[in-house]
DOPA-11446 format. One record per residue (C-alpha): x, y, z. Coordinates in steps of 0.25 Angstrom, whole numbers, plus 5000, padded with zeros to 4 digits. Example, Ala and Ser with C-alpha at 12.3 -4.5 7.8 and 13.67 -1.06 7.14 Angstrom:
<sites>
504949825031
505549965029
</sites>
This chain:
<sites>
447249045240
446048995233
446248965218
444949005212
445248935199
445248805206
443848815210
442648735204
442048855197
440948765190
440448725203
440348865208
439648905195
438648795196
438348835211
438248975208
437248955196
436348875205
436348985215
436049085204
434949005199
434348995213
434349145214
433649155201
432549055205
432349115219
432049245213
431049185204
430449115216
430249245223
430149355213
428649345212
428349345227
427649455234
428549435246
429749525245
430649435254
430349315244
430749405232
432049425238
432449285240
433349285228
434149405233
434349345246
434849215239
435749305231
436349355244
436449215250
437249175237
438249285240
438449225254
438449085249
439549125239
440349185250
440249055258
440648975246
441849075244
442249055259
442148905258
443048885246
444148975252
444248885265
445148765267
444448635267
445148595280
444248705287
442948625283
443648495287
444148535300
442948625304
441848525300
441448475314
441448615320
440548665309
439648545310
439548575325
439248715323
438148685313
437548585323
437448695333
436748785323
435748675320
435448665335
435348815336
434348825324
433448735331
433448815344
433548955338
433248945323
432149015316
430748945315
430148935301
428948845297
429248755309
430748735306
431948795313
433048795303
433548935302
434249045309
433749185305
434649305305
433749405299
433649385284
434649275285
434349125289
435349025292
435048875290
435948785299
435448655292
436048705279
437448735286
437248595292
437448525279
438748595277
439248555291
438748415290
439448395276
440748445282
440748365295
440348235287
441448265277
442448275288
441948145295
441948055282
443348115278
444048075291
443247955296
444047825295
442747735298
442447645286
441347695276
440347595281
440647605296
439347615304
440147715313
440447805302
439047805297
438547825311
439447945314
439248015301
437647995302
437748055316
438448175311
437248195302
436148165311
436448275321
436248395311
435148315304
434348305317
434548445320
434048485306
432848395306
432448455319
432348595312
431648525304
432348525291
432348385285
432948425271
434248475277
434348365286
434248265274
435448345268
436348305280
435948165278
436248175263
437648225266
437948105275
437448015264
438248085254
439548075262
439247925266
439247895251
440447985248
441247915259
441047785253
439747725258
439147645247
437747665242
437247535249
437747575262
437047715260
435747645257
435847565270
436147685278
434947765272
434047645273
433447675286
432847805280
432347725268
431647635278
431047755285
430447795272
430047655268
429347625281
428147725278
427547595273
427747455279
427847385265
428847475259
429647465272
429647315272
430147315257
431247415261
431747335272
431747205264
432547275253
433547335264
433747205270
434147145257
435047255254
435747245267
435947095265
436447125251
437447235255
437947155268
438347275277
438947255290
438047195300
437947315309
437647405298
436647315291
435947295305
435947445308
435347475294
434247365296
433847415310
433847565305
432947535294
431947465303
432047575313
431847685303
430647615297
430047595310
430147745314
429547795301
428247835307
428947915318
429847985308
428648025300
427948085312
429248155316
429248235303
428648375303
427248385296
427848465285
428848355282
427848245282
427048325273
428148355263
428448205262
426948175260
426848285250
428148235243
427448095241
426148155237
426148305234
424648295230
424148255244
424348405249
424448485236
424148615243
425048585255
426348505256
426248455242
426148595236
427548625235
427948495228
426748515218
427048655215
428548625213
428248515203
427348605196
428348715195
429448615190
428548545180
428048675174
429448725171
429548625160
430848615152
431248765151
430348825163
429348935163
430449045164
431149125175
430149195184
428949125177
428749005186
427249005189
427348915202
428349015208
427749145202
426349105207
426849065220
426448915219
427848855223
428248875238
429648885243
430048905228
431348985232
431848875241
431348725241
430748735227
431748825219
431948715209
430448725206
430648865201
431848825193
431048715186
429848805183
430548925178
431748855171
431148715168
431948585167
433148655160
433348755172
433148635182
434248555174
435248665174
435148685189
435248525191
436448525182
437148635191
436848555203
437348425196
438648495192
438848545207
438648405212
439548345201
440648435205
440448405220
440648255217
441848285209
442448365219
442148265230
442748155222
444148225219
444348285233
445548225240
445048275254
443948175259
443348295267
443148385255
442648265247
441548225257
441248375259
441048395244
440148265242
439348315254
439048445247
438648365235
437648285244
437048405249
436848475236
436348345229
435348315240
434748455241
434648465226
433948325224
432948355236
432648505232
432448465217
431648335221
430648405230
430348515219
430048395210
429248325220
430248215221
430748245235
429948295248
430048445251
431248455260
431548605260
433048575254
433448695245
434048675231
435548705233
435948845228
434548875222
433548875233
433449005242
434148995255
435349065260
435948955269
435748855259
436448935248
437648965257
437748815260
437748765246
438748865242
439648825254
439448685249
439948725235
441148795242
441448665249
441448595236
442348705229
443248685241
443348535239
443648565224
444748665227
445448575237
445148435231
446648395231
446848425246
446648305256
</sites>
């Protein structure tokens, strides 16, 4: 029988406060619309919150062993869903990411985040391979690459990056040093540096000096250097494989002014909205960018812009502090858990929430490319809301059973 007094009620209250703020902002984003469906977004989000709280309640009542033992089965089921959505999913704006069941949409890529988190937590909890073992790194990377490839095919670059971040977070939490993490990530840095030959040459010189200084095993160091050369060489191919809208998002991030009425429009209007809010904001429902319909996707991708415009710096800081508290509690729970599986799972939750927070807030401020990642708890979206509350339930479960092995 669950003893409710032992639950982390402060963690629950912070997550509930963010969800309530989200509903308030979603109402503001759509209340002035002439579209009745858009006006009702806040009400549907409220209904999804009820479903999300139910999912949270179910999770905290389940034994941790169920998640541990069922991780691989759940992961296999989600892979089947990712294949099915490519074959039978609903097409929207050139992407196939959803299953539509009347008014309800299911996004398998969101469920994949939870499935991957659990399966990686189980792998790292039970593997006996050394932390820096090339085989250990390769197996865990392969586990991630399979769902990543399926999600990129949809295409959904933002969600695929979340899967990569889960892996990086658990590599770090399992004992891989920042230096090794840098070497593992270096091929992707080479990919970015190779857009100009001079920056690539400078980068390769710095990389070689770093490898000689750190002196990893010959096989690992050789693999890193070869991978960097290979990734840098295929940069033009990777660029050409991106969808046109993805290319334009990157170019608009680098220079929003080059297409102020096209791809750069969202970033420009978002920065205007946030900047115009000042310290205290213009007041609830008084944001001109949203009221005059200047800001697109304001109930999902750019919900933080509504917050900044209507509640200013103070309102934005309150939301960021609530996120900071949740992340802090997550790290504390992961640190004290005696169960390696629960510790890894909890830190995986922290990695997901932190990455989506940084990317979403960063893109509203023009510091990140527009990726379509929602702001956890706050942005409109049923599957996303149920997912983050399930993740909070997993953290709560780890807190409650922290003494168990």
